[in-house]
Structure formats: C-alpha cells, structure tokens
N, C-alpha and C positions, 0 to 999 in steps of 0.2 A: 504494500500500500504506500501511497505517496503521503508525505507528512502534511498535516493540516495547514501549516504555514505556507508551504509551496502550493498546495491545492487552492488555498484562499487567494494567493497572489495571481494564480492563473485563471481565475473564473472570468474576469472581465474580458481578457483577450480571447479566451476560448469561446465565450458566448458571442462576441462580436464576429469572430471568424465563422462560427456556425451560421449566424444570421447573414453573413456576407453571401452565402450560397442560396439564400432565399428565405422567405417568410416561414416562421416556425412557431410552435406553441410550447409552453413550459415543459410538459411531460416529455415531449418529443426531443427537446434540447437535452434533458436529463438522460434519456435513452441513447442519444447520439454520443454524449460524453462517455457513458459506460461502454458502449460498443467500440468507439475509437481508442479508448484507453485500455482496452482489453480487460476491463473490470477493475483497473487500478484506481480509478476515480469514481467514487460513489457519491453523487450529489443528491440532495433532498429538495423537495419543494420549498420547505421553510428557509433553505439557504438560497435558492435561486430567485424566488419571487421578489424579495427586497432588492436584489441586485438589478433585476429587470425594471423595477419601479424607479430606482435611482438613475439607471441609464436612460429611462424615459424622461425623468426630470431634467437630466443633463442634455437632452436633445439628441442622444445617440440612437435611440429607437423610437418608433411609433407603434402603438397597439391599436387593434380593432377587434371587435367582437364579430364572430361569424357563426352561423348555424351549421352544425355538422350533418352528415347524412342521417344520423340517428336523432336529428331534431334537438340537439343539445347546443347550448351556447359555449363557445370556446374562444379564449382570447389569444390572438395571434400577434406576433411581434415581427417587425421588419426594421432594417437599418435605414437611417436617414443619411443624407449626404454628409452631415457632420459625423455620423457613426462610421461611415466608410473611411473618412479621414482619420478618425480615432483608431480604427482597426489597423490602418497602415502604420500609424505611429507606434501602437502597441507591438505590432509584428516586428518592426525594426528594432525596438528595444529588446525583445526576446531573442532575435537573431544575434544582436550584439552580445548579450549575456551568454548565449550558447557558444559563440566563437571564443569568447574570453575563457569560458570553462574548458573548452576543447584545447586551447593553447596551454592552459595550466596543467591539464592532464598529460599533454604531450611532453611538456617540460619535466613533469614528475616522472614519466616513463624514461625519458632520456637520462635523468639523473639516477635511475635505478631504484627509485623509491617504491616500496610495496604498499 
C-alpha cells in the first residue's frame, strides 16, 4: 500500500488527469484509481467528494446532474479550461519530482549503496 501522505499528495493531480480524458462521476473516479493503481490506492467517497467540491470552488471542475439509464440522478464532473491548465502544471511538477528521485537512485546505485 502507498503511504497516506503520498496518497493524499497525489489525489488532486490524479483526479485532474482522470477528468482530462472526459466527464466522470465520483464512484467511477474511485474505481479508475483502484484499477490503474493495481489496488495500491484505495480511495473512499468521504475522501474524494470534499476534494471535488474544493476543485469546483477553485474553478478547476464543473459539475452537472444527469439522469442515469436507471432513472437515478448522478453528479458528473468535467475539467474547465482552468482545470486543464492546472493539470498541466501538476503533471510537470510530478515529472520533475520523478526525474529528481530517479537521479538520486541512480547516484545511490553508482555509489554502491544498498
């Protein structure tokens, strides 16, 4: 399992990236994260919905209610233009951290550290 701290830090960029591929609803986002992470990230609705509300307040996502095939209301979220820009910014920051960590591990291996 991934530590709670790292999981918490990754929620916003992961949600933005999932929504970048199209409109989605909360439970589907949770299932996508579980599937993509191979079960290493287990999100809950009480964790996700406050984040989606905050992202909507910040203007990164918009929500709309739609009726499902089973005649139930479901809230869908989609990225705004501001959300697309935020996703790009988050992606660059994560790539930077990933490259930094890779370099540190390469240096560690070159030095023979176990």
